[in-house]
N, CA, C and O atoms as a GROMACS GRO file, in nm:
protein
  360
    1UNK      N    1   0.086  -0.118   0.000
    1UNK     CA    2   0.000   0.000   0.000
    1UNK      C    3   0.090   0.123   0.000
    1UNK      O    4   0.182   0.134   0.080
    2UNK      N    5   0.062   0.213  -0.090
    2UNK     CA    6   0.141   0.336  -0.102
    2UNK      C    7   0.065   0.452  -0.039
    2UNK      O    8  -0.054   0.471  -0.068
    3UNK      N    9   0.131   0.529   0.045
    3UNK     CA   10   0.069   0.642   0.113
    3UNK      C   11   0.121   0.772   0.053
    3UNK      O   12   0.239   0.786   0.022
    4UNK      N   13   0.029   0.867   0.037
    4UNK     CA   14   0.060   0.997  -0.022
    4UNK      C   15   0.012   1.106   0.073
    4UNK      O   16  -0.089   1.089   0.141
    5UNK      N   17   0.083   1.217   0.077
    5UNK     CA   18   0.041   1.336   0.151
    5UNK      C   19   0.056   1.454   0.057
    5UNK      O   20   0.161   1.474  -0.003
    6UNK      N   21  -0.052   1.531   0.045
    6UNK     CA   22  -0.047   1.650  -0.039
    6UNK      C   23  -0.066   1.774   0.047
    6UNK      O   24  -0.145   1.773   0.142
    7UNK      N   25   0.006   1.879   0.013
    7UNK     CA   26  -0.012   2.009   0.077
    7UNK      C   27  -0.117   2.083  -0.005
    7UNK      O   28  -0.110   2.085  -0.128
    8UNK      N   29  -0.212   2.143   0.061
    8UNK     CA   30  -0.323   2.208  -0.008
    8UNK      C   31  -0.303   2.358  -0.017
    8UNK      O   32  -0.218   2.415   0.051
    9UNK      N   33  -0.383   2.422  -0.103
    9UNK     CA   34  -0.380   2.567  -0.118
    9UNK      C   35  -0.522   2.619  -0.134
    9UNK      O   36  -0.603   2.561  -0.207
   10UNK      N   37  -0.552   2.729  -0.064
   10UNK     CA   38  -0.679   2.796  -0.082
   10UNK      C   39  -0.798   2.732  -0.015
   10UNK      O   40  -0.913   2.769  -0.042
   11UNK      N   41  -0.774   2.635   0.073
   11UNK     CA   42  -0.883   2.570   0.147
   11UNK      C   43  -0.847   2.566   0.295
   11UNK      O   44  -0.734   2.596   0.333
   12UNK      N   45  -0.943   2.528   0.377
   12UNK     CA   46  -0.920   2.524   0.522
   12UNK      C   47  -0.825   2.413   0.564
   12UNK      O   48  -0.742   2.432   0.653
   13UNK      N   49  -0.836   2.296   0.501
   13UNK     CA   50  -0.744   2.186   0.533
   13UNK      C   51  -0.604   2.223   0.483
   13UNK      O   52  -0.589   2.274   0.372
   14UNK      N   53  -0.505   2.198   0.565
   14UNK     CA   54  -0.367   2.232   0.529
   14UNK      C   55  -0.298   2.120   0.452
   14UNK      O   56  -0.204   2.144   0.376
   15UNK      N   57  -0.344   1.997   0.473
   15UNK     CA   58  -0.286   1.881   0.405
   15UNK      C   59  -0.390   1.770   0.402
   15UNK      O   60  -0.486   1.770   0.479
   16UNK      N   61  -0.369   1.674   0.312
   16UNK     CA   62  -0.455   1.556   0.300
   16UNK      C   63  -0.364   1.437   0.277
   16UNK      O   64  -0.273   1.443   0.194
   17UNK      N   65  -0.388   1.329   0.351
   17UNK     CA   66  -0.313   1.206   0.326
   17UNK      C   67  -0.411   1.095   0.290
   17UNK      O   68  -0.528   1.098   0.330
   18UNK      N   69  -0.362   0.999   0.214
   18UNK     CA   70  -0.443   0.884   0.173
   18UNK      C   71  -0.351   0.775   0.124
   18UNK      O   72  -0.235   0.799   0.093
   19UNK      N   73  -0.404   0.654   0.119
   19UNK     CA   74  -0.329   0.541   0.066
   19UNK      C   75  -0.404   0.485  -0.053
   19UNK      O   76  -0.526   0.495  -0.062
   20UNK      N   77  -0.329   0.426  -0.145
   20UNK     CA   78  -0.388   0.358  -0.260
   20UNK      C   79  -0.330   0.218  -0.265
   20UNK      O   80  -0.209   0.198  -0.260
   21UNK      N   81  -0.419   0.121  -0.276
   21UNK     CA   82  -0.381  -0.018  -0.287
   21UNK      C   83  -0.472  -0.085  -0.389
   21UNK      O   84  -0.594  -0.081  -0.376
   22UNK      N   85  -0.413  -0.146  -0.490
   22UNK     CA   86  -0.489  -0.213  -0.596
   22UNK      C   87  -0.594  -0.121  -0.658
   22UNK      O   88  -0.705  -0.165  -0.690
   23UNK      N   89  -0.558   0.007  -0.676
   23UNK     CA   90  -0.647   0.102  -0.740
   23UNK      C   91  -0.759   0.155  -0.653
   23UNK      O   92  -0.848   0.225  -0.701
   24UNK      N   93  -0.756   0.122  -0.524
   24UNK     CA   94  -0.860   0.168  -0.432
   24UNK      C   95  -0.799   0.259  -0.326
   24UNK      O   96  -0.681   0.246  -0.292
   25UNK      N   97  -0.881   0.350  -0.275
   25UNK     CA   98  -0.834   0.452  -0.181
   25UNK      C   99  -0.871   0.412  -0.037
   25UNK      O  100  -0.980   0.360  -0.010
   26UNK      N  101  -0.777   0.437   0.053
   26UNK     CA  102  -0.794   0.402   0.194
   26UNK      C  103  -0.734   0.511   0.282
   26UNK      O  104  -0.652   0.591   0.238
   27UNK      N  105  -0.777   0.512   0.408
   27UNK     CA  106  -0.715   0.596   0.511
   27UNK      C  107  -0.706   0.744   0.475
   27UNK      O  108  -0.602   0.807   0.496
   28UNK      N  109  -0.813   0.800   0.421
   28UNK     CA  110  -0.813   0.943   0.387
   28UNK      C  111  -0.818   1.023   0.517
   28UNK      O  112  -0.904   1.001   0.602
   29UNK      N  113  -0.725   1.117   0.529
   29UNK     CA  114  -0.721   1.204   0.647
   29UNK      C  115  -0.699   1.347   0.602
   29UNK      O  116  -0.608   1.377   0.525
   30UNK      N  117  -0.784   1.436   0.652
   30UNK     CA  118  -0.772   1.579   0.626
   30UNK      C  119  -0.714   1.642   0.752
   30UNK      O  120  -0.757   1.611   0.862
   31UNK      N  121  -0.617   1.730   0.735
   31UNK     CA  122  -0.557   1.800   0.846
   31UNK      C  123  -0.609   1.943   0.842
   31UNK      O  124  -0.555   2.029   0.773
   32UNK      N  125  -0.716   1.967   0.919
   32UNK     CA  126  -0.788   2.094   0.916
   32UNK      C  127  -0.915   2.076   0.835
   32UNK      O  128  -0.950   1.965   0.797
   33UNK      N  129  -0.983   2.185   0.809
   33UNK     CA  130  -1.108   2.179   0.735
   33UNK      C  131  -1.227   2.161   0.826
   33UNK      O  132  -1.213   2.165   0.949
   34UNK      N  133  -1.343   2.142   0.769
   34UNK     CA  134  -1.467   2.123   0.844
   34UNK      C  135  -1.472   1.979   0.893
   34UNK      O  136  -1.493   1.888   0.813
   35UNK      N  137  -1.455   1.956   1.023
   35UNK     CA  138  -1.440   1.820   1.074
   35UNK      C  139  -1.552   1.724   1.035
   35UNK      O  140  -1.525   1.610   0.997
   36UNK      N  141  -1.675   1.768   1.042
   36UNK     CA  142  -1.786   1.680   1.007
   36UNK      C  143  -1.784   1.640   0.860
   36UNK      O  144  -1.803   1.523   0.827
   37UNK      N  145  -1.760   1.738   0.773
   37UNK     CA  146  -1.757   1.709   0.630
   37UNK      C  147  -1.638   1.624   0.590
   37UNK      O  148  -1.653   1.528   0.514
   38UNK      N  149  -1.520   1.657   0.640
   38UNK     CA  150  -1.402   1.583   0.600
   38UNK      C  151  -1.404   1.441   0.656
   38UNK      O  152  -1.357   1.348   0.590
   39UNK      N  153  -1.456   1.422   0.777
   39UNK     CA  154  -1.468   1.288   0.833
   39UNK      C  155  -1.568   1.205   0.752
   39UNK      O  156  -1.545   1.087   0.726
   40UNK      N  157  -1.677   1.268   0.712
   40UNK     CA  158  -1.777   1.197   0.631
   40UNK      C  159  -1.718   1.156   0.496
   40UNK      O  160  -1.738   1.043   0.450
   41UNK      N  161  -1.645   1.247   0.432
   41UNK     CA  162  -1.580   1.215   0.304
   41UNK      C  163  -1.486   1.097   0.323
   41UNK      O  164  -1.486   1.004   0.242
   42UNK      N  165  -1.407   1.100   0.428
   42UNK     CA  166  -1.312   0.992   0.454
   42UNK      C  167  -1.381   0.858   0.470
   42UNK      O  168  -1.336   0.758   0.413
   43UNK      N  169  -1.489   0.854   0.545
   43UNK     CA  170  -1.562   0.728   0.566
   43UNK      C  171  -1.628   0.679   0.438
   43UNK      O  172  -1.626   0.559   0.409
   44UNK      N  173  -1.687   0.770   0.362
   44UNK     CA  174  -1.756   0.731   0.240
   44UNK      C  175  -1.662   0.676   0.133
   44UNK      O  176  -1.701   0.590   0.054
   45UNK      N  177  -1.540   0.725   0.130
   45UNK     CA  178  -1.446   0.687   0.024
   45UNK      C  179  -1.365   0.562   0.055
   45UNK      O  180  -1.297   0.510  -0.033
   46UNK      N  181  -1.369   0.513   0.178
   46UNK     CA  182  -1.289   0.397   0.217
   46UNK      C  183  -1.315   0.278   0.125
   46UNK      O  184  -1.427   0.228   0.118
   47UNK      N  185  -1.212   0.232   0.056
   47UNK     CA  186  -1.223   0.118  -0.034
   47UNK      C  187  -1.279   0.150  -0.172
   47UNK      O  188  -1.302   0.059  -0.252
   48UNK      N  189  -1.301   0.277  -0.200
   48UNK     CA  190  -1.358   0.322  -0.328
   48UNK      C  191  -1.251   0.318  -0.437
   48UNK      O  192  -1.133   0.339  -0.409
   49UNK      N  193  -1.292   0.292  -0.559
   49UNK     CA  194  -1.200   0.297  -0.673
   49UNK      C  195  -1.144   0.439  -0.686
   49UNK      O  196  -1.220   0.536  -0.691
   50UNK      N  197  -1.012   0.451  -0.691
   50UNK     CA  198  -0.947   0.583  -0.696
   50UNK      C  199  -0.993   0.664  -0.818
   50UNK      O  200  -1.015   0.784  -0.807
   51UNK      N  201  -1.007   0.598  -0.932
   51UNK     CA  202  -1.050   0.670  -1.052
   51UNK      C  203  -1.192   0.725  -1.036
   51UNK      O  204  -1.223   0.832  -1.088
   52UNK      N  205  -1.277   0.653  -0.965
   52UNK     CA  206  -1.414   0.701  -0.941
   52UNK      C  207  -1.414   0.820  -0.846
   52UNK      O  208  -1.495   0.911  -0.860
   53UNK      N  209  -1.323   0.819  -0.749
   53UNK     CA  210  -1.310   0.933  -0.657
   53UNK      C  211  -1.280   1.060  -0.736
   53UNK      O  212  -1.338   1.165  -0.709
   54UNK      N  213  -1.191   1.049  -0.834
   54UNK     CA  214  -1.156   1.164  -0.918
   54UNK      C  215  -1.278   1.212  -0.994
   54UNK      O  216  -1.306   1.332  -0.997
   55UNK      N  217  -1.351   1.120  -1.055
   55UNK     CA  218  -1.472   1.157  -1.132
   55UNK      C  219  -1.575   1.228  -1.046
   55UNK      O  220  -1.637   1.324  -1.090
   56UNK      N  221  -1.594   1.180  -0.924
   56UNK     CA  222  -1.697   1.234  -0.836
   56UNK      C  223  -1.661   1.370  -0.776
   56UNK      O  224  -1.747   1.457  -0.764
   57UNK      N  225  -1.536   1.387  -0.739
   57UNK     CA  226  -1.500   1.501  -0.656
   57UNK      C  227  -1.427   1.615  -0.727
   57UNK      O  228  -1.428   1.728  -0.680
   58UNK      N  229  -1.364   1.585  -0.840
   58UNK     CA  230  -1.286   1.689  -0.909
   58UNK      C  231  -1.378   1.801  -0.957
   58UNK      O  232  -1.479   1.776  -1.022
   59UNK      N  233  -1.340   1.924  -0.925
   59UNK     CA  234  -1.417   2.040  -0.967
   59UNK      C  235  -1.518   2.090  -0.865
   59UNK      O  236  -1.581   2.194  -0.888
   60UNK      N  237  -1.536   2.019  -0.754
   60UNK     CA  238  -1.628   2.067  -0.651
   60UNK      C  239  -1.573   2.195  -0.590
   60UNK      O  240  -1.455   2.204  -0.558
   61UNK      N  241  -1.659   2.293  -0.574
   61UNK     CA  242  -1.620   2.426  -0.527
   61UNK      C  243  -1.671   2.450  -0.385
   61UNK      O  244  -1.779   2.402  -0.349
   62UNK      N  245  -1.595   2.522  -0.306
   62UNK     CA  246  -1.636   2.560  -0.171
   62UNK      C  247  -1.641   2.712  -0.162
   62UNK      O  248  -1.537   2.778  -0.161
   63UNK      N  249  -1.759   2.767  -0.156
   63UNK     CA  250  -1.776   2.910  -0.132
   63UNK      C  251  -1.712   3.001  -0.235
   63UNK      O  252  -1.668   3.110  -0.200
   64UNK      N  253  -1.707   2.960  -0.360
   64UNK     CA  254  -1.651   3.043  -0.464
   64UNK      C  255  -1.499   3.048  -0.467
   64UNK      O  256  -1.442   3.137  -0.530
   65UNK      N  257  -1.434   2.956  -0.400
   65UNK     CA  258  -1.287   2.954  -0.396
   65UNK      C  259  -1.226   2.894  -0.522
   65UNK      O  260  -1.106   2.909  -0.546
   66UNK      N  261  -1.308   2.827  -0.602
   66UNK     CA  262  -1.256   2.760  -0.721
   66UNK      C  263  -1.199   2.623  -0.691
   66UNK      O  264  -1.151   2.554  -0.781
   67UNK      N  265  -1.205   2.583  -0.567
   67UNK     CA  266  -1.157   2.452  -0.523
   67UNK      C  267  -1.226   2.418  -0.392
   67UNK      O  268  -1.306   2.497  -0.341
   68UNK      N  269  -1.196   2.303  -0.339
   68UNK     CA  270  -1.252   2.259  -0.210
   68UNK      C  271  -1.164   2.147  -0.157
   68UNK      O  272  -1.072   2.101  -0.225
   69UNK      N  273  -1.192   2.103  -0.035
   69UNK     CA  274  -1.119   1.989   0.020
   69UNK      C  275  -1.138   1.867  -0.070
   69UNK      O  276  -1.043   1.795  -0.099
   70UNK      N  277  -1.261   1.844  -0.114
   70UNK     CA  278  -1.291   1.730  -0.200
   70UNK      C  279  -1.219   1.743  -0.334
   70UNK      O  280  -1.164   1.644  -0.384
   71UNK      N  281  -1.218   1.861  -0.392
   71UNK     CA  282  -1.150   1.884  -0.520
   71UNK      C  283  -1.000   1.860  -0.507
   71UNK      O  284  -0.940   1.796  -0.593
   72UNK      N  285  -0.940   1.910  -0.400
   72UNK     CA  286  -0.796   1.892  -0.385
   72UNK      C  287  -0.761   1.747  -0.355
   72UNK      O  288  -0.654   1.700  -0.395
   73UNK      N  289  -0.848   1.675  -0.286
   73UNK     CA  290  -0.828   1.531  -0.269
   73UNK      C  291  -0.829   1.463  -0.405
   73UNK      O  292  -0.741   1.381  -0.434
   74UNK      N  293  -0.927   1.495  -0.488
   74UNK     CA  294  -0.937   1.435  -0.622
   74UNK      C  295  -0.812   1.465  -0.704
   74UNK      O  296  -0.760   1.376  -0.771
   75UNK      N  297  -0.763   1.587  -0.700
   75UNK     CA  298  -0.642   1.623  -0.774
   75UNK      C  299  -0.521   1.547  -0.720
   75UNK      O  300  -0.436   1.504  -0.798
   76UNK      N  301  -0.514   1.531  -0.590
   76UNK     CA  302  -0.405   1.455  -0.529
   76UNK      C  303  -0.408   1.308  -0.568
   76UNK      O  304  -0.304   1.248  -0.596
   77UNK      N  305  -0.527   1.250  -0.569
   77UNK     CA  306  -0.543   1.110  -0.611
   77UNK      C  307  -0.503   1.094  -0.757
   77UNK      O  308  -0.436   0.998  -0.794
   78UNK      N  309  -0.544   1.190  -0.839
   78UNK     CA  310  -0.509   1.186  -0.981
   78UNK      C  311  -0.356   1.188  -0.999
   78UNK      O  312  -0.302   1.110  -1.077
   79UNK      N  313  -0.288   1.277  -0.928
   79UNK     CA  314  -0.143   1.286  -0.937
   79UNK      C  315  -0.076   1.158  -0.885
   79UNK      O  316   0.024   1.113  -0.941
   80UNK      N  317  -0.131   1.100  -0.779
   80UNK     CA  318  -0.076   0.976  -0.724
   80UNK      C  319  -0.087   0.862  -0.824
   80UNK      O  320   0.006   0.783  -0.838
   81UNK      N  321  -0.199   0.854  -0.894
   81UNK     CA  322  -0.216   0.749  -0.996
   81UNK      C  323  -0.118   0.769  -1.111
   81UNK      O  324  -0.064   0.672  -1.164
   82UNK      N  325  -0.097   0.894  -1.151
   82UNK     CA  326  -0.001   0.924  -1.258
   82UNK      C  327   0.140   0.882  -1.214
   82UNK      O  328   0.213   0.820  -1.292
   83UNK      N  329   0.177   0.916  -1.092
   83UNK     CA  330   0.309   0.879  -1.039
   83UNK      C  331   0.326   0.728  -1.032
   83UNK      O  332   0.430   0.674  -1.069
   84UNK      N  333   0.223   0.659  -0.983
   84UNK     CA  334   0.229   0.514  -0.971
   84UNK      C  335   0.244   0.447  -1.107
   84UNK      O  336   0.319   0.351  -1.121
   85UNK      N  337   0.173   0.498  -1.205
   85UNK     CA  338   0.182   0.441  -1.340
   85UNK      C  339   0.319   0.466  -1.400
   85UNK      O  340   0.377   0.378  -1.464
   86UNK      N  341   0.371   0.586  -1.381
   86UNK     CA  342   0.504   0.618  -1.433
   86UNK      C  343   0.610   0.529  -1.368
   86UNK      O  344   0.704   0.486  -1.435
   87UNK      N  345   0.596   0.502  -1.240
   87UNK     CA  346   0.692   0.416  -1.168
   87UNK      C  347   0.687   0.273  -1.221
   87UNK      O  348   0.790   0.205  -1.226
   88UNK      N  349   0.569   0.228  -1.259
   88UNK     CA  350   0.555   0.092  -1.313
   88UNK      C  351   0.624   0.078  -1.448
   88UNK      O  352   0.674  -0.030  -1.481
   89UNK      N  353   0.627   0.185  -1.525
   89UNK     CA  354   0.685   0.181  -1.659
   89UNK      C  355   0.833   0.222  -1.662
   89UNK      O  356   0.896   0.221  -1.768
   90UNK      N  357   0.887   0.256  -1.547
   90UNK     CA  358   1.027   0.299  -1.542
   90UNK      C  359   1.122   0.181  -1.531
   90UNK      O  360   1.243   0.199  -1.525
   0.00000   0.00000   0.00000
């Protein structure tokens, strides 16, 4: 299982960590943000297909910021999948 931590910008959460194993996402943790919302997102996504997480959450906006905790998680998952694929082909 590979664990990733991303530093965020423009949202309340300062960082997000998650693990990916066999294309599924686990152990999502938000450091900061709205505790009820971020905890709910973490529970709902446990064991979810990483590619589906990207489809569902990418582009979600929080209060006109142009991004959100969910959006930045999706972008982080997308980058993690790109990195993992590149490592497989190296």
